C-alpha positions, 0 to 999 in steps of 0.5 A, a space after each residue: 694904302 693899296 688894296 691890289 691895284 693895277 699891278 703896273 700902277 703900284 710897282 711904279 710906285 715902289 720903284 719910284 720910292 725905292 730910286 729915291 732912297 740913299 743906299 749902300 753896297 747891298 742895297 744898291 745890289 739888292 736894288 739892281 736885282 729887282 729891276 733885273 728881275 722886274 725887266 725879266 717878268 715885264 719885259 715891255 713895262 719896265 725898261 733896262 735903262 733904270 738896271 743899266 744905270 744902278 750898275 753903272 753907280 756901283 762901279 763909280 763907287 768901286 773900291 780899289 780891291 774890288 768891292 762895288 759901291 762902297 765908297 761912300 761917306 766914311 766907306 762900307 766895310 761890307 765884303 759879301 755885300 759888296 759883291 751883290 751887285 755883279 748880276 746886274 753888271 752882267 746883265 748890263 755887259 751883256 746888253 750894252 757890250 761895254 767892257 767896263 762892266 765885265 772888268 769891273 764884275 771880275 774884280 769884284 769876283 776877284 775880291 771875294 774869291 782871293 782877298 776877302 777875309 776867310 774862315 779857316 775852311 775857306 767860308 768868306 766873312 760878311 764883313 772886312 773888319 773881322 771874320 764874322 758870319 751873317 745870314 745876309 751873305 746867303 742872298 749876296 755872295 753864293 748868287 753872284 758867284 753862281 750867276 759869274 759861273 754861268 756867264 763865264 762858263 766856271 765850274 769852279 765858281 759854281 762850286 764855290 757858290 755851293 762851298 759858301 752855302 754849306 759853310 753858311 748853313 753849318 755855321 748858323 743853321 739850327 737843325 732842330 728849329 730849321 731857322 737860321 741865327 743871325 750873326 756869329 763871330 768866328 774871331 770870338 767862337 760865340 754868337 754875335 746875335 743868336 735871334 731868328 731874324 726873319 729878314 735874314 731867314 728871307 735873306 737865305 731862302 731868297 738867296 738859296 733859291 736863286 743859285 739852285 735855279 742857276 746851278 746845271 742839273 748835273 749837279 745833282 747832289 749840290 741842288 738836292 742839298 739847297 733844296 733840303 735847306 731852302 724847303 725845311 727853313 721855308 716851312 719853319 718860317 711859315 709855322 710862325 705865320 700870324 693870322 695877318 700873314 705878317 711875321 715878327 721881326 725875330 720869328 719865334 719872338 712875339 715881343 718883336 714888331 711885326 715886319 712886312 719884309 720877311 713875308 715878301 722874301 718868303 713869297 717870292 721863294 715860294 712863288 720861285 719854287 713853284 715855276 721851278 717845279 719844285 714844291 713839295 707836292 703835298 704842301 704846294 696848295 697850302 704854300 701857295 695860299 700862304 704865298 698869296 696872303 703875304 703878297 696881298 698884305 704887302 700891298 696894303 703896307 703900301 702907302 701912296 707915296 710907293 714906301 712899303 711900311 712896317 718893314 725891318 727898317 733902315 738905317 738901324 733895322 731894329 724896328 719898323 719902318 722903311 728900307 731900300 730891301 723892303 721896297 726891293 722885295 716888294 718888286 721881286 715879289 711881284 716879279 716872280 708872281 708874274 713870271 708864276 703866271 696865275 693871274 693878273 692881280 
């Protein structure tokens, strides 16, 4: 297991293991986002070739309806999952000038805004096989809408990103616990899974901080809203942190297994908030200490092959194991730590 070895050595090992994994649409999108942010943090060490190749293959598996990376085996029912690669496509287009990336991104955004199943209030379903809200969607849809809005100077897409966040918060966020439930079945009008899933809350806060960073300063009220929910959720998650700086899979249920990935997502979010200068002043030092401890704990879970062990494990995500998203968030965490510039290790 790793003990804070040279960052590029462990990053490369984790990256290479991630690239060896079979991936569904959201895993392809999350892996591509990790490679994008990794390049921005380490432009000399981490080439864009990895990102461009992942972006290319998600187009190879793009469905006729515009969803990216879903033509795999019997197909992928994801709606929001299947637009998560959009930021990677936009970067690939910027770097290569190849219209194939731009065209695919436009088709994906057209799907999510015009064809995806929605609630009566216009909130996009996480899946195409019914109208359901999954907290995972907060990392998939709003950041892609916001990235496209910035790239195309389209205020309507920025507004849509905020609308989707507000809709998911209204449907899944517990105003007393300040945590997100996992799944709400709109058709059945009941929770499919009420539990406060750690990784789901990690998807939420890391997705919201991405959107916050993308919104222009003119969207003052929208940014204040997103920041308030993000900070309250981060604070709630930290209240459940174990002495080993890890979290239970269901954060308030100690009978569930101990998970490595939510701490990675949480550390990433705190590092991003710190870089943006928006950590609560009275909690900044404490939260950064927690983030550093969670990062150290994650480093201790990396084996000699580069697998981040004991994350919420693929393919069923009901026990500790390995997963593309666990690899990706290790890389995202390292990228955010590097961008913050608080030390080489």
